[in-house]
N, C-alpha and C positions, 0 to 999 in steps of 0.2 A: 654519315655520308663520307665516302672516301675522298681524299684530297687529290686524286689523280686528275690532272687537267684535261686528259683526253676525253673526247665525246664517248658517251656510253652507247653500246649497241643493244638494240631491242632483240634479245635472244629468242623471243617468241615469234619474231617476224623474219623467217628465213625464206627469202624469195628467190634463192639461187636457181630453182627449177620452175619458176612461175612467171618468167618474163612475159609470156603471152597468155597468162591465165586470166580468168574472168575477174579475179580480185584486182589484178594489176590494171586491167582496162577500166574497172569500176572506179579505181582511185584516180586515174587520169580524167575520167568523166567528171568526178567530183571536183577536182582541181579546176578544170575548165569552167564548170558551172559556177564556182565561187567567184571567178573573175567576171563572168557574165551576169551575175546576180546583182543587177544595178539597184541603186537606191533612188527613191522617188520622194521629193520634197517640194511643196508649193507648186505642184504641177510640172516640175522639171525632173529630168533623169540625170543622175550623177554616177561617176565611176564607183565600182565596188572595191577594186584593188587599192589598198591604202586609203580607204574611204575617209574623206574629210581633209586630205592633204592638199587638195586643189579646189579652188573656189568655183570653177566653171562647170556647167552641165555638159553632157555628151550626147544629147538626143539629136534627132534629125534637124531640128531648128538650129541648134548650136553648130552642127556639122556644116549646114548650108552657109552659116555666117563665117565659119572658118575658111571656107572655100572662096567667099567673096573677099575676105581679108587678105587671102593669098594673092588675089588679083590686084588689090590695092598696093601691097608691098612691091609687086613686080612693076607696077606703074611708076612708083616713086623712084625705083632703081633703073628707069629707062627701059622697061620691058625685059629686064634681066632677072635671073634667079639668084644671082650673087654678084658682089663687087670685088671680092678678094681675088688677087692674081694667082689663082691656083694653076697647077700644071694642066696641060692639054689632055692628059691621059691619066686621071686619078683612078687608082685601082680599088681603093676601099674608102667608103664615105659613110659618115654617121650623121643622121638627122635626129637631134635630140628634141623630144616633145613634138613628134611628127604630126599629131592631130589626125586629120583624115588621110594623111600620107600624100597629099597632092604635090608638095614640093619634092619629096623623095621620088615619086613616080616621074615627074617631069624632068628631074635631073637625070634619072636613069635612062630616059629616052634620049636625052642629049648626049649621054656618055655610055653607050651600050657595052663598053668593055669594063665598066666599073661595077662593083658590088655595093649597093646602097642599103644600109641598115637603118630603119626608122624605129625609134623607141617611144613609148607613151604609156601612161597609166591605163588608157582605155583601148580595148581592141575594136576600134570603130573603122579600121581601114578596110578597103574592099578586098574580096577574095581573089578576084582576077586582077593581077598586077603584072608589070613587066618581069621577065624571067630573072633579071638582075636586081630585084628588090626583095627584101624580106623585112617583116615587121615583128617586133618583139614587145611584150608587155614588160615594162621595167620602170623603176623609179630612179630618176637621174640624181636624186639626192642621196641615194645609197652609194656604197663603195662600188666603183666601176670594175667590172670583171673582164674587160676586153684585153688587158695586158698593156705592155709598153711598146711604143713605136708601131702602132697598128694602122692608123688612119692617115690618108692623104688629105683629107678635108673633114672638118667637123662643122656642121651648120646648126645654129640655134636661132629660134625666132619666137618672139612673144612669150617668153617665160616669166614675164613680170608677175610678181606675187606667187611664184611657184617654188622658189628656192630660199631656204632659210640661211644657208651659209655659202655665199657666193665665192668667197676665197677658196674654200675646199673644192667647189665646183670647177673653178678655173684651173686649179692645180691638177685635178684629175684629168681634165680635158688636155692639158699640156702633156701630161704623162702618156696619154693614149695616142697622141699625134706622133707621126714620124718626124725626125729632124728636118727642118725646113718646110714642113707642111703648115697649112693655114687653118685658122679658126675664124668663123664669122658669126656675129650675133646682131640681129635686128630687133629693135624694141620700140615701143611707143609710149608716150606720156599719157597719163590718165587725167591730167590737168589741162583743160582747154584754155587757150589764150587768145588775145586779139591785139593787133598793133594799133587799133584806133580806139581802144577802151570800151568797145561795145559789149564785152562779156562782163564788165565790172558791175556788180550788184545784181547779176542775173542768176538763173538756176545753173548756168555753166560754172560760175564761180563756186556755187554751193557744191556742185558735183565734184569738183577738184578737191575741196576741203574734206568732204565726206569720204571720198575714195582713199585719200591718204590716211585718214583716221582709221578706216577699216583695214587697210593693209598693215598698218602698224599693230593694230590689235590682233590681227591674224598671225603676226610674227614673220611675215614674208613681205619685204618691202616692195612697193610698186614704183620705185624710182630708180631701178637699175639702169635705165637709159642714161642717167647722169653719172653713174658710177662705173659703168663697164670698162671704159678705157683705162682708168687708173687702176682698177682691180686686176685687169689683164696684165698691165705692166708690172704690178706688184707680184703677180704669180710667176713672171718670168718670160712672158711673150715679148717679142721684139718687133720692130717695124710696125707698131700699132697705129692704125689710122682710124679716125672717126669722121664719118660723114653725117651731117645733121640736116634734116629736111623739115619744112613746114607743110603739114598735110591739112588742107582745108576741110572743114566740116560743113558741107553745103556747096551750092553752085554759085556762091557770091563772087569768086575771083573773076577778073576780066580776062586773064590769060587762059586760052582754050585748054591747055594741058592741065593746068591747075583746076580749072572748072570741072573737067572730067574726073580728076582724082576726087574732088569734093563731092561730086554726085554719088560716086560709089561709096565713099567714106561715110556720107550721111546715111546711106542705106545700111551700112555696117552698124552704125550707131542705133538707128531706129529699130533694127532687128536684134541688136546685141545687148542693149542696156539692161534688159531684164536678167539675162544670163550672167552678165558681169556683176550684177549687184545683189541679186536675190539671196544667195547663200550668205555672202558677207554681211549684209544688213540684217537679216533675220537671225542667223546663227551666231554671228560674232558680235554685232552691235545691238542685237536683241530688239530690233524694230519688229512691229507686227507686219503681216503680209499686207494688210490694208494700208498701213503707212507707206510701205514701199510702193504699192500701186499708185497712190496719190502722187508720190515723188516722181515716179516714172512718167506719169501723165503730164506733169509740169515740164519734165525734161523733153518729152516728145514735142510739146508745144514750142519749146525753145528751139529745138532742132529744125522746126518748120518756119522759124521767124527769119526772113531774109535780111532784117536789119541787124542781126547779130553776126558779125564776121569772125567766127571762131575758127581756130585751127589747133591741131595738136602737133607737138614736136615728135619726130621719129629719128632714130639714130641707127646707122649701120656701122659697127665697129669690127675691124678685122686685124689680126696679127698672126705672126708665125712662130713656130717653135725654133729656138736657136739650133744652128748646125753643130753637131758634136756635143759632148757633155751629157752625162747620165742624169735624167730628171727623176726625182723621187716622188712617188705617190704619197698622198696624205695618209696618215695612219688612222 
């Protein structure tokens, strides 16, 4: 084999005159179908692109849950899509891990002069979208190809358990931002807590321990909400702010605003716990499906117990790229 470092060209594949040929169209069709050729396990559907790199399903039940979760996030932020003090007229915005694309589309409606790009492993976004939105199938843990100083705002939400190297992720995000532009990340804890001790010794406590164990075994931590601020500062972000919220699980709070948040959040949990845990527990921790189903049944019973005053912590962390100075992308 030659030691030439250049990529070798397939001499038998000369498509200079076949841009619109049947072979070319067939290849595009094959590539599209490979992305849409979803995997099915334990009654749930999962992404095909980079199969196994993300723990959550992408079927209709999961999509509905993502949309309700979006509503919960807006509630805890005071009916807002973001807290970062971005400019009034952002021109180019990136939504990493866009899911169903609901955040990207709502942001685009609010900022019609901006171009919003949403990336995700799954092409589950709708076909009919605002004209200033585009969706791309992409893995955010790969090298980013957007270039330097591109975006006025980068938005990230609920990527816990999705990134193996967060330091590299933040460095790439910083590189892609324009000087002075903002990055925001919203995350939630997988460990339910209570201020009155009512989660102690319950299935909620077990859920937290099992979830952290599964995340560690998967190689992608589930505790980024506690690490984001310091990692962003380490990467070079400035003016970093962390806002921390207690999000009730259930309608037990007396405060009407928190009660409403808890009602929606309990629905998210009741509908979401199977998708959150099935892949990690069966594939990573090697539980049987029957064991998972029994575990989930106990969890659903706990979620309906008004005597357990559980909540989860949520964080919104934002910071900006320094003005001036050339940022280096990770190699």
